[in-house]
N, C-alpha and C positions, 0 to 999 in steps of 0.2 A: 228518581230511582233508575239505576242502570238497566238497560235492556239486556235480554238474553242474546246469546250469539250463535250464529250458524257459520260454519266454514264451507265455502263453495269451491269445488274443483273447477278452476277457472283457466280457460285457454285464450279468451278473447275472440273466439270464433262465434259463429252464428248462435249456436244453442246457449252457450254460457253467457254471451253478451245480453241476450234477452232475459235469461234467468235472473241475472243480477237485478234488473228492474222489476221483474215479476215477483221476486222474493220480497222486495221492498213494498210492493203493492198488497201482497197477500199475507205476509207474516210480520209481526211486530218484533223482528230480530234486527240486531246489528249484523251486517253481512261482512265476513272476512273472506277475502279471495285468496286462494293459494294456487299459483301458477307453477307448474313443474317443467323444468328444462330437462327433457330426456333426449335432447339432440335433434329437435325438430328443425334446426337450421334457421330459425327466425330470431330476430332481436326481440327479447322479451321486455326490455326496459320500458318501451312505450306502453306496455300493459298497465303499468302503475298509474299513469295519468288517466288512461281509459277506464280502468276499474273504479277509480275515485269518482270520475265524472258520471258513471252510470250507477252510482249508489253504494260503492264499497266503503265500509268503515275503515278497513285496513287491507293491505295486500302483502302477501309473502311471495317472493320469486325465488324458487329453490332449485339449485343445480344438482340434479340427481343422476347425471350421465354416468359417472364412474360406478356408483352404487348399482345402477340399472345393469351395467355390463357385467360386473364381477359377481353380483349376488343373484342375478336372474338369467341373463343371457348365457353366461358361461356354464352354469349348472345344466341348462337345457341343452346346450351344444354338447357337453360331455355325455349326456344321456342319449344323444342322437335322436331326440324327439322331433318328429314331424307330424303334423296333423293331416290326416287323409292324403298322405304321400306327397303333398305339395307345399303346405303352408308352414312356414318357419316361425309362426307364433309371435310375429312382431308386435301386434297390438295386445295380444293376450297377456304376455308377461310384463308389459309396461304398466298395466293397470294396478297390480298389487304393489309395485314400488311407489306409485303415486298415492294410492289409498293409504299405504303405511305412513307416508308423510302427512297426509290429511289428518290422520288420527293423532300424530305427534303435535301438529299445530293446534288441533282442537283441544287437546289436553292442556297445552301450554296456555291457551287463551281462555280456558274455562268455558268452552262452548257446550251447548246442549244438543246440537244437531250438526249433521254433515249433509250437504246437498251435492248432487251431480247432475250432469246434463245428458245422461244416457237415455236412449229411447226405450220404450217398453217392448220393442221388437228385437232388440239387440242382445248380444252376449255381454257387453261391457257393464250393464247394470248388475249382472250377477257377479262379475269379477270384482267390482268396487265393493259391493255390499257384503260378499263373503269375507273379504279381507277385513272390513270394518267389524263385522260380527266376530271374527276370530280374534282380533286384537283389542277391540273395545266395544263389547256388546251393549254397553250402557248408553251409547249415542243413538238418538233418533235419526232416521235417514229420510231425507226429502228428495223425491224423484219427480220433478215437475212434469216430465213427459207422460207420467202415469196419472196425472191429476188434472192438468189444465185442459182448456178447450182447443188448444192448438193441435192440429192433426197431421200436419205435413210441413216440409221445409218451406213450401210456398207460404203457408200460414205464418210460419216463423218470420219470414222476410217481411210480410205485411205488418206484423206486430212491431218489428224493429223500425220500419219506416214510419209507422204511426207514432212511435215514441222517440223518434230522432236518434236512434241508436246506430252508430256506424258499424257496418258489418263487412266481412271480406268476400262475400259471395253475392251473386245476383241470380235471378230466375233463369238466366241464360247460361250461367257458369255455376253449376250447382252440383258438381260431384261431391260426394261425401269422402273426405280424405283423412287419413291419420298418418302422421309422419313422426319418426324418431330416428335415432342414429342407426338403428338396425334395419328399418324398412320404410316404405311408403305404400299405403293401400289406397285403392280407388273403388268406390261403389256408387250405384245409382245411375240415373239418366239412361243412356242407351245401353249401358252394361246390364241393366235389369233383364234384358232379353238375351238369353244365352246364344241365340243364333247370330248376334252381332259381333263382328270382329272388332277388337279394341282399336281405336284410332291411334296412329303413331304419335299424334300430338298429346296423347294422354300421358306418355312417359316423361317424367320430370327428373329422373336420376339416370337410369340405364338408357343407353343409346338404342333406338330401334335398329334392327339388323341392317336396314338400308343405309344407315349412317355409321355403323360400327366400323372399327378399325379393320382394314384389309390385311393387316400384318399380325401374325400370332405373337403373343407375349408370354414369356415364362415368369412364373412367380414362385418363390420358395417361402414356405411357412414353417417356422420351428415351434414345436409344442413341448411343454413340460407338464407332465401329469395331466394331459388332456387340455391344457390351457395354452392358447397361442401367445407367444412372447416376442417373436421376431418375424419380420417380413423382409425377404432378400438380405438376410444376415444383419439387419439393423433392428435394435431394440426399440420398442414403443410402449408407452403406457396404453391402457385399454382403449381410451377415447381416440388417441392417435392411430392405433392399429386399425380400428374399424374405419376410421376416416380414410386412411391410405388405401385399404382394400376396396372400399366403396368407389374411390376414384379410379383405381386400376380396373375393377370389374365392370364399371359403367361404360368405359371406353369400348368394351367388347360385347356389350349387350347381354351379359350373363345375369342370371338371377331374376328373370321375369316369369311369374307364374299366373296362369289364368285358371281359376278354380270355381266350381260350383260346390260350396261346402255345406255341410249339415250343421246348422246352428244348434246350440244347446237348447234354445227356446222352441225348437220343433219345426222350423221352416228351412228351406234351402235358400242360399244367398250366393250371388255371383260376385266375385271380386278379382281385381288385378293387383298383384303384389310385386313391388320392385325391391329386390333384396340381394344386390351384388356381393357385398361382403359376406353376408350370411351363406349364400350359395357356395362361395369359395371355401369358407371355413368348414362347412359341413362336408364338402367333398374331400378336403384335406384330412379332416379328422377321421373320416371313414377309411380313407386309404391307410392311415397310420394304424388304426385298429386292426386292419386286415393282417398285419404282420406281427402285432404285439399281443393279441388276445387269442387264447385257445378256443377250439371249436365249441365246446360246451358253454363257456362263458359268453362267447360272441352270440351264439344262438339264443341264449336266455336273455341276454341284454337287448336283443331285438324285440322280444316280448315286452320287456320293461319299457322300452322306448315308446311303444304304442300306448301303454297305459299312462306313462308320464306325459305324453302329448295331450291325451284326453284331460288329465288333471289340470294342466296349464290352461288349455283352451276353456275348460269349464270354470276357471277361477278358483280352483282348489289348491292354491299355492301353500297357504298356511294350514296344511292338514297333516296329520301324522303319517298318512300313506305317502304323500309326496316327499316328506322329509326322510322317511325310511327308504324310499326308492333312491333318493339322492345319496344316502349313506352307502347303499349297494354300488351305485354308479361310481362314487369316489374311490371305492376299493378297486374297481376294475381299472381305474385310470392310473394306478400307481406305476405302471410300465408304459403308459401311452406317451412316450417321450421320443422325439426324433424330428426329422426334417422331411417335408413333403414338397415335391416339385410338381407344379401343374402347368399345363399349356392352355391359355385362354384364346379362343378364336371363334368369332361369329356366333356368340351365344352358347358356345360349348366350353365345358371345363373338362380337360383331358388329362388323365394321370400321366406324369412324365418322370416318375422315379420316387422312391421312398427309402429312407434309412432310419434305423433305430438301434441304440445299444442294447435294447431288450427284444430284438427281433427273434421270433420263433421259427422263422424261415431258415432252412438249412439246405444249401445248394447240394451238399454231398449226398443228402437223402433224397431230395426232390429230383435230381438229375435223371434224364432219360439215357444218359451215357452209362458206362460201366462204373459200378461203385462197389465198395467193400463194406458197406454199412447195412444195407437192406437186403435181406435174403428173400427173394421173391417166392421161394418154396413155402415160406411161412403163410403166405396168403391163402393157400389151399385149406389149411386147418381153420383159419379164421372164417372163411366163407362157409365151410361146412357147419360150423357152430352157429354163425350168424343166420344162415339159411335153414337151420334145423326146423324151426316152427313151420316154415312154408312147406318143407319136405314132408313133415309128419301130416300136415293137413291134406296135402295132395294124396298121400298114401291112404289116409282115412276116407277121403271122398271117393277114391277108387273102390275101396272095400265096401262102402255103403251102397254104391251103385251095383256092385256084383251081388249083393245080398238081397236086392229088391226082387 
């Protein structure tokens, strides 16, 4: 009689390497591994042999890079969503694209359960599981970190060594990292104390400022309806575009954030994020919106951006509210087309010019010189009406005091 199947979100890292064996020990399932390529920059082909050796019945290696960029990164970029002013949501929106494919594989294989290696202290467990619940509520979810006796990464390493499972970390080199084409995050070890300055050796993408280029570099980015399509007048597909911008930005040490963030699960966590391409794109997109969005839309969109960022961070991608906010954002992006020029230098991203066929900026009106468009006398009536509530209140307060 055939065994029931479980699909495991598999990376070949410490957690999922031991989970493969643990699932075989504790559940009578055939384990199907699903490894997602979201641009982590590693060769995933060796995972096939490793997964089979550690107990997988089958493994899927899925290239999700372009779907990740077009369906998750770009909608978030267009929204201008940044979590707590610093975090460009690199891990947050990678989880729903992976979980979506987990569900697709589980349905194809006729599985009854989906397993993941997220810890009970982290946000990722929420992101994976909310996506699964939204897309396929019939699946059982197995989260070993909430069940087993392993309580730390050191315990996990001991388990791996006891079971002869090859792992990519040691107790001396034990940062928790997550990498994809959008960012690289670092947590744990000395970073757990916010008083500690990050070591320069920590950075694996962006150059530390002591090693950054001493020469400024200009970069031009062309957008169409809020989507980046060209860099320095050359067209790229989404994967190529992010790769090029990461390379350019990394040379100048841009896009490094040090943040103590508020996790959804209730605790604060300190992390270092490397995000050169993301930082460049957010700066460029913001500059373009400055000349293409009217005041009321721009200010309301800032409110939407905050809520959008919370939804993404909290794993609420597949929700009516996020989808509705994206519909609003897409409407605002109809005129966000143009070219933005930036200067990169020593960790800084400096605006160096912006043009758009839909620009709302009019030099004839904005000029401090003589013009025939704006009658400055009109400002008097505007101020009188705009300030009328303040004037009335002041008059009434004076009257109240006189009547005491």
